[in-house]
C-alpha positions in Angstrom: 93.2 104.4 118.6 93.2 108.0 117.8 96.3 108.5 120.0 98.2 107.1 117.0 97.0 110.0 114.8 99.9 112.2 113.8 102.5 109.8 115.3 105.4 108.3 113.4 103.6 105.0 113.2 100.6 106.4 111.3 102.9 108.6 109.3 104.8 105.6 108.1 101.6 103.9 107.1 100.5 107.0 105.1 103.9 107.2 103.5 103.7 103.6 102.2 100.0 103.2 101.6 98.8 106.8 101.1 96.7 109.1 103.2 92.8 109.3 102.9 93.4 113.0 101.9 95.0 111.8 98.7 91.8 110.1 97.6 90.3 112.9 95.4 93.7 113.2 93.6 93.9 109.5 92.9 90.3 109.4 91.7 90.8 112.3 89.4 94.0 110.8 88.0 92.3 107.4 87.5 89.4 108.8 85.6 91.7 110.9 83.4 93.7 107.8 82.6 90.5 105.8 81.8 89.3 108.5 79.4 92.5 108.1 77.4 91.9 104.4 77.0 90.3 103.6 73.7 90.5 99.8 73.6 90.0 97.2 76.3 91.1 93.6 76.3 88.1 91.2 76.2 87.3 89.9 79.7 86.8 86.2 79.1 87.2 84.1 82.2 90.5 82.5 81.2 92.1 85.8 80.3 90.8 87.4 83.5 92.4 84.8 85.7 95.7 84.8 83.9 96.1 88.6 83.4 96.8 89.5 87.1 99.4 86.6 87.3 101.6 88.0 84.5 105.0 89.1 85.8 104.7 92.6 84.4 101.6 93.1 86.6 102.6 91.1 89.7 105.8 93.2 90.1 104.0 96.5 90.1 104.1 98.1 93.5 104.0 101.5 95.1 107.2 100.8 97.0 110.1 98.4 97.2 110.3 98.2 100.9 109.9 95.0 102.9 106.3 95.3 104.2 106.9 92.7 106.9 108.6 95.4 108.9 105.5 97.6 108.6 103.0 95.1 109.8 104.9 93.8 112.8 103.8 95.1 116.2 106.1 97.9 117.4 107.4 97.8 121.0 105.2 99.8 123.3 102.1 99.6 121.1 99.0 97.7 122.3 98.1 94.9 119.9 94.5 95.8 119.4 95.4 99.4 118.8 97.8 98.3 116.0 95.2 96.0 114.5 92.6 98.7 114.5 95.0 101.2 112.9 95.8 98.8 110.0 92.2 97.7 109.6 91.1 101.3 109.1 94.0 101.9 106.7 93.0 98.9 104.6 89.3 99.9 104.7 90.2 103.4 103.5 92.4 102.2 100.6 90.0 99.5 99.6 87.2 102.0 99.4 89.3 104.3 97.3 89.8 101.5 94.7 86.2 100.4 94.7 85.1 104.1 94.2 87.2 104.1 91.0 85.4 101.1 89.7 81.8 102.1 90.3 81.2 102.9 86.7 82.1 99.4 85.6 81.0 97.3 88.7 77.3 97.6 88.0 74.3 95.3 88.5 74.3 94.7 84.8 78.0 93.9 84.5 78.3 92.0 87.8 74.9 90.4 88.7 76.6 88.2 91.3 79.6 88.7 93.7 82.0 86.5 91.9 85.5 85.9 93.1 86.7 83.4 90.5 85.3 80.9 88.0 82.3 79.2 89.6 82.9 81.1 92.9 80.1 83.3 94.2 80.1 85.0 97.6 76.7 85.2 99.4 75.5 87.7 102.0 73.9 86.4 105.2 71.5 88.8 106.8 71.1 89.4 110.5 68.1 87.1 110.4 70.5 84.4 109.0 68.9 84.6 105.6 71.2 83.7 102.7 71.1 86.4 100.0 72.7 86.6 96.5 73.1 90.3 95.8 74.7 91.9 92.9 78.4 92.7 93.3 77.9 96.5 93.8 75.2 95.8 96.3 77.4 93.3 98.2 80.3 95.8 98.2 78.1 98.6 99.5 76.8 96.4 102.3 80.3 95.4 103.3 81.6 98.9 103.3 78.5 100.3 105.2 78.7 97.6 107.8 82.5 98.1 108.3 82.1 101.9 108.6 79.4 101.3 111.2 81.7 99.1 113.2 84.6 101.5 113.0 82.5 104.4 114.1 81.0 102.4 117.0 82.8 103.5 120.2 82.0 100.1 121.8 83.8 98.3 119.0 86.6 100.7 118.0 87.2 102.8 121.1 88.8 106.2 120.7 88.1 107.9 124.0 90.5 107.8 126.9 89.8 105.0 129.3 87.6 102.9 126.9 88.7 99.4 126.3 88.5 97.1 123.2 85.7 94.5 123.7 86.5 90.8 124.0 84.9 90.3 120.6 87.1 92.8 118.9 89.3 90.4 117.0 86.3 88.4 115.9 84.8 91.5 114.4 88.1 92.3 112.6 88.3 88.7 111.3 84.8 89.2 109.8 85.9 92.5 108.2 89.0 90.8 106.7 86.9 88.0 105.2 84.7 90.6 103.6 87.7 92.6 102.4 89.0 89.5 100.7 85.7 88.9 98.9 85.9 92.4 97.4 89.6 92.1 96.5 89.0 88.7 94.9 86.1 90.2 92.9 88.3 93.1 91.7 91.1 90.8 90.6 88.7 88.5 88.8 86.2 90.8 87.3 87.8 94.2 87.0 91.5 93.7 86.6 91.4 95.1 83.1 89.7 98.2 84.5 92.4 98.5 87.1 95.0 98.3 84.4 93.2 101.0 82.4 93.1 103.2 85.4 96.8 102.5 86.1 95.9 101.3 89.6 97.7 98.0 89.5 100.5 99.2 91.9 97.8 100.4 94.3 95.8 97.2 94.2 98.9 95.0 94.5 100.2 97.0 97.4 96.8 96.9 99.2 96.6 93.1 98.8 100.2 92.6 99.8 99.6 94.6 102.9 96.4 92.7 103.6 98.0 89.3 103.2 101.0 90.0 105.4 99.0 91.7 108.1 96.4 88.9 108.2 99.1 86.3 108.4 101.0 88.2 111.1 97.9 88.3 113.4 96.1 85.2 112.2 93.1 87.1 111.0 92.2 84.9 108.0 92.5 81.2 107.5 94.5 80.0 104.5 91.5 78.2 103.1 89.6 81.6 103.0 92.3 83.0 100.7 92.6 79.9 98.5 90.9 81.5 95.5 94.0 83.8 95.1 96.6 81.4 96.4 98.7 81.6 93.2 98.7 85.3 93.2 99.6 85.5 96.9 102.6 83.2 96.4 103.7 85.4 93.5 103.3 88.7 95.5 105.1 87.4 98.5 107.8 85.8 96.3 108.5 89.1 94.5 108.7 91.1 97.7 
C-alpha cells in the first residue's frame, strides 16, 4: 500500500481530491466563510431534500475531469492495493468534511443518525446489540472503527511481503456502507451548513468519487444507495 506513496498514481488522486496536508487550510477557510454567514435557510424536511438536488448545487465540483478514468485500475497495479489507496483517500476527505460540521452536528441537533425522511441508521455492536446513537456518536464510531482497520497491518498491509487477507474486500464493503450513511446524513441534515461553508464542490466531488469507485469494484449494492438515488443520477448525468 505505502509503495504508492509519492507515485504518479497517488499524486493524481491528491491533485483531484486534495491532500490530507491541505486539511487545516480547508478547515480555516470553511470557518471563516461560516462566520460571514448571517442568515440560514430554515432546514425543514422538504427543503433539505430538494436543496441538494438544485442544478446550481449539483453542478458544483472541484474539477471538470471524467472521474471514471481515475477510478479504473491502472495496468500493473494490484487490485487490492488500488482499492486500499482509494478507501484511505475517501476516509481522509470524509473526515475533513465531518470535522467542519462538528459545531452543528450535535446530540441536540441530530439525536439520531438520519439519512432521509423516516430513515434512521442503527449501529450494531460486536455483541450484536442494536443501538440508536446520536449522529455525532455514530460518525465518531464509524471513523474510529475505520481508522483502526486502516492501521491494522493484518487488514491494510504496508510492510513488504505481507499480503491482503481473504476478508479484505468484505471489510472495505463494510467501510463503504458506513461512509454512505455519513454522506447521506450530511446531504439530508447539514447541506445548508455545507453551503454556508462553501464546501458543496468538495462534498459533491467526494460523493461522485465514492459512487464511481464503488460501482467500478462492486463495493456497495444499489439498494444500499437508494436513499440518494436521485442525486446519484444527477451527479453522474452532469459529469
